[in-house]
ROPASE-833787 format. One line per 10 residues: number of its first residue (from 1); for each residue x, y, z of C-alpha. Coordinates in steps of 0.25 Angstrom, whole numbers. Layout:
N
NUM = X Y Z  ...
***
This chain:
316
1 = -184 -112 -132  -178 -126 -132  -174 -134 -120  -160 -132 -124  -161 -117 -125  -168 -117 -111  -158 -126 -105  -147 -116 -111  -154 -103 -106  -155 -110 -92
11 = -140 -114 -92  -136 -100 -96  -144 -93 -85  -138 -103 -74  -124 -100 -78  -126 -85 -77  -132 -86 -64  -122 -95 -59  -111 -85 -65  -117 -73 -59
21 = -113 -74 -45  -98 -75 -50  -99 -61 -54  -100 -57 -39  -87 -64 -36  -76 -55 -31  -67 -56 -43  -79 -50 -52  -75 -37 -45  -61 -36 -52
31 = -48 -37 -47  -44 -34 -32  -36 -22 -30  -27 -19 -18  -31 -10 -7  -25 -4 6  -20 9 13  -12 11 26  -20 11 39  -7 13 48
41 = -3 24 46  -17 27 43  -19 32 29  -29 43 25  -38 34 17  -39 23 28  -41 34 40  -53 40 32  -59 27 28  -70 20 37
51 = -60 12 42  -52 24 48  -60 24 61  -62 39 66  -51 44 57  -61 44 45  -68 54 53  -56 63 55  -56 77 50  -46 73 39
61 = -54 61 34  -67 70 35  -60 80 26  -55 69 17  -68 64 14  -74 78 12  -63 81 2  -65 67 -4  -80 70 -7  -84 57 0
71 = -78 45 6  -64 40 2  -61 28 -6  -58 15 0  -47 16 10  -40 4 3  -40 9 -11  -33 21 -13  -25 16 -25  -21 21 -39
81 = -19 11 -51  -6 12 -60  3 22 -52  14 12 -53  24 20 -44  21 34 -50  15 39 -38  20 53 -39  15 54 -54  1 49 -52
91 = -3 54 -38  -3 69 -37  1 78 -26  -10 81 -16  -16 67 -20  -7 57 -14  -17 53 -3  -28 50 -13  -19 44 -23  -26 55 -32
101 = -40 47 -31  -52 55 -30  -58 44 -20  -47 48 -10  -45 63 -13  -49 66 2  -36 60 7  -28 71 1  -34 81 10  -22 88 17
111 = -24 90 31  -15 88 43  -25 79 52  -27 67 44  -26 54 53  -12 51 55  -3 41 61  9 44 70  22 39 66  37 41 72
121 = 48 46 63  58 35 60  48 25 67  43 13 61  31 13 52  21 2 51  11 5 40  -2 -4 39  -7 -4 26  -20 -11 25
131 = -23 -18 12  -36 -25 8  -28 -34 -3  -15 -38 -3  -6 -33 -15  9 -32 -18  15 -18 -19  25 -8 -12  21 2 -1  29 15 -1
141 = 28 24 11  31 39 10  31 49 21  30 64 19  42 73 20  45 81 32  37 94 31  25 87 25  12 96 27  -1 88 29
151 = -9 99 26  -5 99 11  -8 88 1  2 77 0  12 78 -11  22 70 -17  33 80 -13  29 77 2  34 63 0  48 58 -2
161 = 51 52 -15  54 39 -8  46 31 2  51 28 16  46 14 15  43 5 3  37 -9 5  34 -20 -5  24 -31 -4  22 -31 11
171 = 13 -42 16  -2 -40 19  -4 -44 33  -18 -44 38  -23 -34 29  -12 -24 30  2 -22 25  12 -18 36  23 -9 32  34 -5 41
181 = 44 6 38  53 16 45  48 30 44  56 43 42  62 50 54  60 65 49  45 66 50  37 74 59  23 78 60  12 74 50
191 = 16 66 38  10 58 27  13 43 25  11 40 11  10 25 6  10 20 -8  7 5 -11  10 2 -25  4 -11 -29  12 -21 -37
201 = 0 -31 -38  -10 -20 -43  -8 -7 -51  -12 1 -38  -5 10 -29  -11 15 -16  -8 28 -9  -10 32 5  -8 44 15  -6 41 30
211 = -4 53 39  6 51 49  11 59 61  26 60 66  29 66 80  42 73 82  55 66 83  57 67 97  43 59 97  47 48 87
221 = 53 35 95  51 21 90  41 16 80  31 24 73  19 25 82  8 24 72  -4 30 79  -17 34 71  -20 49 73  -34 50 66
231 = -36 35 64  -32 21 69  -29 11 59  -30 -4 62  -17 -10 70  -11 -22 65  -3 -33 71  12 -35 66  11 -42 53  16 -56 52
241 = 24 -53 40  35 -42 36  35 -32 24  49 -32 17  57 -33 29  49 -22 37  47 -26 52  33 -30 56  26 -19 62  24 -20 77
251 = 10 -21 81  12 -15 95  17 -2 90  11 9 99  1 19 93  0 34 97  -9 44 91  -5 55 82  -10 68 87  -23 74 81
261 = -32 64 77  -36 50 83  -46 39 80  -49 25 85  -44 12 79  -50 7 66  -58 -5 69  -55 -15 57  -50 -28 64  -45 -38 55
271 = -45 -50 65  -43 -50 81  -30 -43 84  -28 -38 71  -35 -25 65  -28 -24 52  -38 -21 41  -41 -32 32  -47 -32 18  -61 -37 23
281 = -61 -26 34  -55 -14 28  -61 -13 14  -70 -1 13  -74 -4 -1  -83 -16 3  -94 -14 -7  -94 -22 -20  -86 -16 -31  -92 -11 -44
291 = -87 -24 -52  -94 -33 -42  -107 -25 -42  -106 -26 -57  -104 -42 -56  -116 -42 -46  -124 -34 -56  -120 -43 -67  -124 -56 -59  -138 -50 -56
301 = -140 -47 -71  -136 -61 -75  -145 -68 -64  -157 -58 -68  -155 -61 -83  -154 -76 -80  -167 -76 -71  -175 -69 -82  -170 -79 -92  -174 -91 -84
311 = -188 -85 -82  -189 -83 -97  -185 -97 -99  -195 -103 -90  -207 -94 -96  -203 -101 -109
***
């Protein structure tokens, strides 16, 4: 081998070895996707996640895991691509809570003891929708009709045609969207708060079921008392921005527990004085993604091949 050939071979090996670490950079794993779910009123997927506290050991969550055949998918990743507003055509009856995704089918289990949040009819709802990546889009909130039976699978006919609240592009504040709305006045007992988040910056639509409990009309006074019966999700301070003219939530709203189930607060502090989940603390899919692993494997192959070539050149 000539000196020029040996030099060219060495430069090629050096360039390959230098380029290999680039395969491990985050962008090698593919484009980022939006993630999120309601933590208050607590959604089923969040309550039954490891971050759900004692709620993930409730009878309802145990039944969900059993029906699921194993752990649920990541709490912030219940999304369906390409729906484009055709929710009622794409998601079948009885599969609304799971979005018809096999990884979340346990969320469709119909039973009246899911971890729930107590609300006041006609009161103010302050929803905390934790999100690990900010994206634009529209939130549509539905509340089941009077007479809804939680012991039966949720169907589209259980929900009104129009949402009682719709908010577009609220700001992401300290790891969560804060959405305020006025609740219907004619609900009592157990109901389902169904949230659809249709992204505009991606093709994804997110679905979530939050079980809620309304007391009798005589007990409903003032703002909604969002109490976690079955789970406690992180409390948040009043956000420093307002979404589409809605009033910022009051951080001092009292909490009262819904009857039946109760668990301690979820311990996911974001910073001193603020316990809203943030991306680094609430993600459950912390393992490397498949593309990232593939990039790492490619880097190893390049480095190994380069080392072998260097040894072969030296022997000559």
